[in-house]
C-alpha positions, 0 to 999 in steps of 0.5 A: 500500499502507499501512503499519502504524504504526511500520514506520519502514523501509517508510516510509522505503523509500517515501520514497527510491523517491518521491524518486527518481521525482521526480529521473527526471521533473525530469531528463526535463523538463529535457532536453525543454525544452532540446530545446525551447528549442534547436529553437525557437533553430534555428527563430528563426534561420530564421524571416525567411528562411522568414516572407520566402519565404512572403511572397514567394511568396504575393505571386506566387502572388496576382499570378498568380492574376489570369493568365488560361490561354491556348493552349500552357500560356501565361498572359495578363495585363492590366496597366499598364506606365510608358511609359519602361520599356517596353524594360525590362520587355520585356527583363525578361520575356524574361529570366525566360521564358528563365530557367525554359527554356519554349519559345516567346517571351515577348510584351508587346504593347499592348492595343487600345483603347479602355483604362480609365482609366490610373493615375497615375505621377510620379517624385519626388525628395528635394525633391519628395517631400513636396509630392506627398505633400501633393496626394496626401492631397487626391486623387491627379491624374487621367492626364495631368492638370496635377499640382498639386504643381508649383505647391504647390513655390513657392506654398507655402513664399511663402505660409507666408512671407507668415504667418510673415515675420520675419527671426529666426524665419525663420533658426531654421526656415531653419537647422533644415531645413538641418541635417536636410539636412546630418543625413540621410545619418546618419539614413538609415544608421541605419535607424531605425523611428521614423515621425514623424523619418522624415516630419521628415526626408521634408520637410527641403528643404520646411522650409528653403524655408519657413524661406528664405521667411520670411526674405525676407517678414520682410525685406520687413516689416522685421521681426526678433523684432518689431525693425526693421533699419536696414540702409538708411538711412532716409529719415526722422530724428529730432531731434539731441536724440533721436538722441544719447540714451544710453538710452530713458530718456534719450530719453524726458527729451528729449522736451519737445514734439511736434516734438522727437518728430516725425520729418522726411523727409530730402527731398522725397516721392517722391524716388528717392534717399531711397526705402528699398531694400528693405522697408519703412521702419524709421521706420513701426515706431515711428509712430504709425500703425503697425498702421494702415500695415502692416494696410493693406499686408498686407491689400492684398498678402493680396488681390493674392496671393490673387486671382494664385493663383486666376486661375492656378488657372482658367487650369489649368482651361483647359489642361486642357480644351485637352489632354484636347479638352473644348471644350465645357468650354473655351468653356462653363465657362472662357471664362465663369469667367475673364472672371467673375473678371477682370472683377470680381476681376482689376479689383480687383487694378488698383484696388489697384495704381493706388491704389498708384501715385497721388501722392496728395500732388500730387492733394490739392493739385490740390483745395486752395486756396492763399494767395497768396505771393510766395515759391516756398514755398506754404501752404494758404489758410486763412479769413482769407486772400483773393485764394486761388488753385487748384493752377496758380496763376491760377484764384480760389478761396475756402476753404469751396469744396467739394474737388469745386469747387476739384479740376480733374480733373473725374472725378466724384463728391464728390471729382472725383478729388483724394481717396484712396478707401476701395477696400472701399467702392468694391469693394462699391459696384460691385454695390450702386450701379452706374455710381455712384463717390463717390470716382473714381481716374481718369476714366470710372471708373463707366462702366468699372465699369458695363461690367465688371458686366454682363459678369460678370452675362452670364458667369454664365448662360452657365455655367449653362445653356451646358453643359447646352444642349450636352448637349442639342443634342448628344443631340438631333443624335446620336439623329436621325443614329441614327434616320435610318441605323436607317430606312435599313436597315430600307427596304434589307431590306424590314422593313416588318412591324409587330413592326419599327415596334414595335421602332423606337418602343421604340427611340425611347421609350429614347432620349428617357428616355436623353436626358432622364436625361443632360441633367437631370443635366449641368443639375443638375451644372452648376448646383452648379458655377455657385453653387459658383464665384460664391460661392466666388470671393468667400469664397475672396478673403476666405479669402486675407486669413488672410495678413494676419491670421496675419501681424499675430497673428505680429507682435503676439506677437513684439512682446508678447513682446518688450515684457513681457520683454526691454525691461523688463529692459533699461530697469532696467539690471540684469544679472540681470533681463536674464539672467532676461529673456532665458530666458523670452523665449527659452522663450515664442518657442520654445514659442509661436512657433516651434512652435505658430505655425509648425504654424498657418501650415503648416496654413493654407497647406495649406488655401489650397493645397487649398480655394481653389487646386486646387479651380479646376482639379483633379479628384483623381479619379485612383489611383497606378501600384502596380507589383509591388514585392516590397520594398514588400510586405515593408515592408508586413507588418512 
């Protein structure tokens, strides 16, 4: 309705009526809101319960849909049960069957073979869980295949320690692992959803082992924050003037000649009482040829450890073949592989240990001319000396005689065995110059290396064509046996009409095509595997040199951090500078060596296991056993 201007009373009445309606509407809306909030609150209190019930019902019905209807309303299904839990599964099945008061008895019977490939199941504990996860990330082991995690639990921390070897840094990792082990109970009680911390805590025992291995290798290298530890008496000593110095600058001022700064061995070379008790003598850390010595030691050690691990992987391949009764794989793959490996790379390890075991001071003395002397001390002959004699003291020699003429070992080559060889060149020349050894270490080395090279080369064609020929001959034999059986049946049934003859011809043609396809597939696969193995042995051996390279990088970084911070500050004799330098040293050590380098060594050790070790035997084509577990289903849906 419209009102006339000036009708104030009617306008006021309309206003009051409108305000009353708005108040009523607002009250209704508030009541509705309160009801909705109360309803949602009641629903929220039971939401998790209802959601759990729905998920459980859904999972149960999904599992039951996999069953098939059988007689008398029963359901029949096929699945896998862990062998150790079979008795428990029978009891639970009978209990569930009786709980619903159904007539008859529940049955749990073995399905007759042949079976599909079973899933893989391993019982793990807090220690082995992390290593098993490493292996499963690469691939799940095939059923009853050798599980690499058993060996990874030992070799992974050790290879990490070889790259990260430092007593100080390793102690930090070891203490960190112990802290995680000690605090795990409280973390588990907190039921934290932090996935990163959960992953770190799951690897707590692995980190502890890695720290312990780093400390052990650090003791072998005698390296603690780039400093050598004189835990046992060194076999070398410096002049007394330097030993009594009060500071590095004091020692530097007293070094006035080459003699004063040269350490001398306390007794004769090779004296057992003068050998450093464990690890490297600290004198090597301050020697002029420190880097050369440690590079040689770590490089050879890396090669030895790598070849041992790869050879172990090949032996595991043979164990798998014997267990699965794959005798063609054992004789035509494992045997050629291990022969090739031991003939070349196993021999490489023998050469390294041979060079380590030889007393080269004595060998070089046998190729040296000595000046005549009436005392027990012997001095090398010079160009001015006459009547010089060889090591035996009776055979005359001249200063200008070649080494091979002076050496009495007669091993051949240019040194006759009296000069230490360069192993890298010697190993390369095994293939490039067969039968030629310039600096032999033992009598008959040239002929021995030639024989080993021939044996290794003969193993390659056996590995290449052995299995394809075996498959071809087996297929031929089976085909002829099947054809003979068919012909016998035809004679007994008197089927001599043209239709059956054509059928036999078609059967022969189909068998030939199948045989050709099978042989071609095996031949191609074996060709690829042979090339991969032969070239892989060379490249994998070189890959293990990362053990030396990362150890060198770690020690050099630690040395640079120490020299550029703490050592410079200590030499300044300024307490404030030392305080500031310590802060910088601790910061860069934690950020670079305890964080980035830790992760780097971790990843390289993981790669060595995945590629160099597991590739020698590990199929990794299995699948995990996935039992029906409501708890895991509910957790996965959160």
